[in-house]
C-alpha positions as CSV (number, residue, x, y, z in Angstrom):
1,M,-92.5,-10.2,-103.3
2,V,-90.3,-11.4,-100.9
3,F,-89.1,-7.3,-99.8
4,R,-93.3,-7.1,-99.2
5,H,-93.1,-10.1,-97.6
6,L,-90.3,-9.0,-95.2
7,S,-91.9,-5.2,-94.4
8,A,-95.7,-6.7,-92.6
9,V,-93.3,-9.4,-90.6
10,S,-91.3,-6.5,-89.7
11,K,-94.5,-4.3,-89.0
12,V,-96.2,-6.5,-86.4
13,A,-93.6,-7.7,-85.0
14,M,-93.0,-4.2,-84.3
15,V,-96.6,-3.6,-83.0
16,E,-96.9,-6.4,-80.9
17,R,-93.2,-5.1,-79.3
18,I,-95.6,-1.7,-78.7
19,R,-98.4,-3.6,-77.8
20,S,-95.8,-4.9,-75.3
21,Q,-94.5,-1.9,-74.1
22,I,-97.5,-0.5,-73.6
23,A,-98.9,-2.9,-71.3
24,A,-95.8,-3.5,-69.1
25,R,-95.7,0.6,-68.5
26,L,-99.1,0.4,-67.8
27,R,-98.6,-2.2,-65.5
28,R,-96.1,-0.1,-63.7
29,L,-98.7,2.7,-63.6
30,L,-101.8,1.4,-62.4
31,P,-100.2,0.8,-58.2
32,A,-98.4,4.5,-58.0
33,R,-102.1,5.4,-59.5
34,A,-104.3,3.7,-57.1
35,A,-102.1,4.9,-54.6
36,R,-102.3,8.3,-55.3
37,R,-106.1,7.8,-55.4
38,F,-106.6,6.8,-51.8
39,A,-103.9,9.2,-50.6
40,R,-106.7,11.1,-51.6
41,H,-109.5,9.8,-50.7
42,Q,-110.8,11.4,-47.3
43,K,-113.4,10.0,-46.3
44,G,-113.2,8.5,-42.4
45,A,-110.3,10.2,-42.1
46,A,-111.8,12.4,-39.1
47,A,-112.5,8.9,-38.0
48,V,-109.1,7.1,-37.6
49,E,-107.4,10.3,-36.7
50,F,-109.7,10.3,-33.8
51,A,-109.1,7.0,-33.1
52,L,-105.4,7.7,-32.9
53,V,-105.5,9.8,-30.4
54,A,-108.2,9.2,-28.0
55,V,-106.8,6.4,-25.4
56,P,-104.1,9.0,-24.9
57,F,-106.2,12.5,-24.7
58,L,-108.6,10.0,-22.3
59,A,-106.1,8.8,-19.7
60,L,-104.8,12.3,-20.1
61,T,-107.7,13.6,-18.9
62,F,-109.0,11.4,-16.7
63,A,-105.1,11.2,-14.8
64,I,-105.5,15.4,-14.8
65,I,-109.0,15.4,-13.1
66,E,-107.8,11.9,-10.7
67,T,-105.4,14.8,-10.2
68,A,-107.1,17.6,-9.1
69,L,-110.1,15.6,-7.2
70,V,-107.1,14.3,-4.6
71,F,-105.5,18.0,-4.0
72,F,-109.1,19.3,-3.5
73,A,-109.7,15.8,-1.0
74,G,-106.0,16.9,0.2
75,Q,-106.9,20.1,1.2
76,T,-110.8,19.8,2.3
77,L,-108.9,17.2,5.0
78,E,-106.5,20.0,6.5
79,S,-109.2,22.3,7.0
80,A,-111.4,19.3,8.0
81,A,-108.5,18.8,10.7
82,S,-108.0,22.6,11.3
83,E,-111.3,23.4,12.4
84,A,-111.4,20.2,14.5
85,G,-108.5,21.0,16.3
86,R,-109.9,24.3,17.2
87,L,-112.2,22.0,19.8
88,I,-109.3,20.7,21.8
89,M,-107.0,23.7,21.6
90,T,-109.9,26.3,23.2
91,G,-111.0,23.3,25.7
92,Q,-114.2,22.5,24.4
93,A,-113.6,18.8,24.0
94,Q,-111.8,18.7,27.0
95,S,-115.1,20.3,28.9
96,G,-117.7,18.0,26.9
97,G,-115.8,14.8,27.5
98,F,-115.2,13.9,24.4
99,S,-114.2,10.4,23.3
100,Q,-112.4,9.1,20.1
101,A,-115.4,8.5,18.5
102,D,-116.6,11.8,19.7
103,F,-114.1,13.7,18.2
104,K,-114.3,11.3,14.9
105,T,-117.8,12.7,14.3
106,A,-116.7,16.6,14.5
107,V,-114.3,15.9,11.9
108,C,-117.1,14.5,10.3
109,N,-119.2,17.3,10.7
110,S,-116.7,18.7,8.5
111,L,-116.6,16.8,6.0
112,A,-119.5,16.7,5.3
113,G,-120.8,16.7,1.4
114,G,-120.2,13.2,0.4
115,L,-116.4,13.3,-0.8
116,F,-115.5,11.0,1.9
117,D,-116.0,8.2,3.0
118,C,-115.7,9.5,7.0
119,T,-117.4,6.9,8.8
120,S,-114.9,3.5,7.9
121,G,-112.4,5.2,5.6
122,V,-111.2,8.6,7.8
123,Y,-108.8,7.6,11.3
124,V,-108.2,9.6,14.0
125,N,-104.5,10.7,15.6
126,V,-104.6,13.0,18.9
127,T,-101.2,13.0,20.3
128,T,-99.9,15.3,23.4
129,Y,-96.2,16.3,23.1
130,A,-93.6,18.0,25.4
131,S,-92.0,20.3,22.8
132,F,-92.9,21.2,19.7
133,G,-89.2,19.9,18.8
134,A,-90.5,16.1,20.1
135,V,-93.7,16.5,17.7
136,N,-93.6,13.5,15.3
137,N,-95.6,13.5,12.4
138,T,-94.7,10.6,10.5
139,P,-97.6,8.5,9.1
140,P,-98.4,5.2,10.9
141,V,-97.1,3.0,7.2
142,A,-95.9,-1.0,7.7
143,N,-95.6,-2.9,4.8
144,G,-97.4,-0.6,2.1
145,Q,-100.4,-0.4,4.3
146,L,-101.8,2.0,7.1
147,N,-101.2,0.5,10.6
148,T,-104.3,1.8,12.4
149,T,-104.0,-0.4,15.6
150,N,-101.4,2.7,17.3
151,L,-103.8,5.8,16.8
152,N,-103.9,7.6,19.9
153,Y,-106.4,10.4,21.6
154,T,-104.7,12.0,24.3
155,P,-105.6,15.9,23.5
156,G,-104.0,16.9,26.8
157,G,-105.0,20.1,29.4
158,P,-104.5,23.8,29.0
159,N,-101.0,25.1,27.4
160,C,-100.3,21.6,26.5
161,I,-98.5,20.3,22.7
162,V,-100.9,18.6,21.0
163,S,-101.3,17.3,17.6
164,V,-103.9,16.0,15.6
165,Q,-103.5,13.5,12.1
166,L,-106.7,12.2,9.9
167,F,-105.5,10.0,7.8
168,Y,-107.9,8.9,4.5
169,Q,-107.0,6.1,2.2
170,W,-108.0,7.5,-0.9
171,P,-108.1,5.2,-4.4
172,I,-107.1,5.7,-7.3
173,Y,-107.8,4.6,-10.7
174,V,-105.6,6.4,-13.5
175,S,-102.1,5.2,-13.8
176,L,-100.2,7.6,-16.3
177,L,-96.8,6.4,-18.2
178,G,-96.6,4.0,-15.4
179,D,-96.3,6.9,-12.8
180,S,-98.7,6.7,-10.5
181,L,-100.4,8.8,-7.5
182,S,-101.2,5.2,-5.3
183,N,-98.5,5.3,-2.4
184,L,-100.2,1.9,-0.7
185,N,-100.9,-1.5,-1.6
186,G,-104.5,-2.0,-3.3
187,G,-104.0,1.7,-5.2
188,Y,-104.7,3.8,-2.7
189,R,-102.8,7.2,-1.8
190,L,-102.8,7.9,2.1
191,L,-103.6,11.6,2.2
192,V,-102.7,13.3,5.6
193,A,-104.0,16.4,7.1
194,T,-102.2,17.8,10.7
195,S,-102.9,20.6,12.8
196,V,-100.1,21.6,15.8
197,F,-100.7,23.8,18.2
198,R,-100.1,24.6,21.8
199,N,-103.8,24.4,23.8
200,E,-105.4,27.9,25.5
201,P,-104.7,28.4,29.0
202,Y,-108.8,27.7,29.3
203,G,-108.7,26.6,33.0
204,P,-105.9,26.0,35.6
205,A,-104.5,23.1,35.7
206,A,-101.3,23.4,33.0
207,C,-99.4,21.0,31.5
């Protein structure tokens, strides 16, 4: 009887030991199975991936668009300087008695299209020089600001060497990785268009 009783106790202990081992293994397996099930779950993956790349993608897109606009605006300003400069080079501005405001109006006519705020944003500087080597095209910028107090309008006469400069402060809105296009205070980029030429001999007077 004792032998049979001991066998029953051993069986019960063995069963309890097996149950505890299975329970321990199940507790170890459940987190791994849950992780694998979560990894296989694809719902919302596209939204999460788009959220991760949307901000840098949009920033890069806007930076490219803004750089293209700045380049296009600079080329448009250069064309306006060349076109308006012909009025001085051929003597039309001098013969017509153009003032600085009249010449700026001619410039604004070349910039029509809404890209520029020409009335209050475009500045004109027309200077006469004795030689091409003496031409100074340095923008009048001081302490990060455009100094418009010393802008001239001297178109000169026949055979004079003239420099026509147009200035425009273009607003910059996007800065990519800390590298901004702005070169003036307040987040502006100074666009400068220059045309240097010798006036045609449209009259008897010489420079």
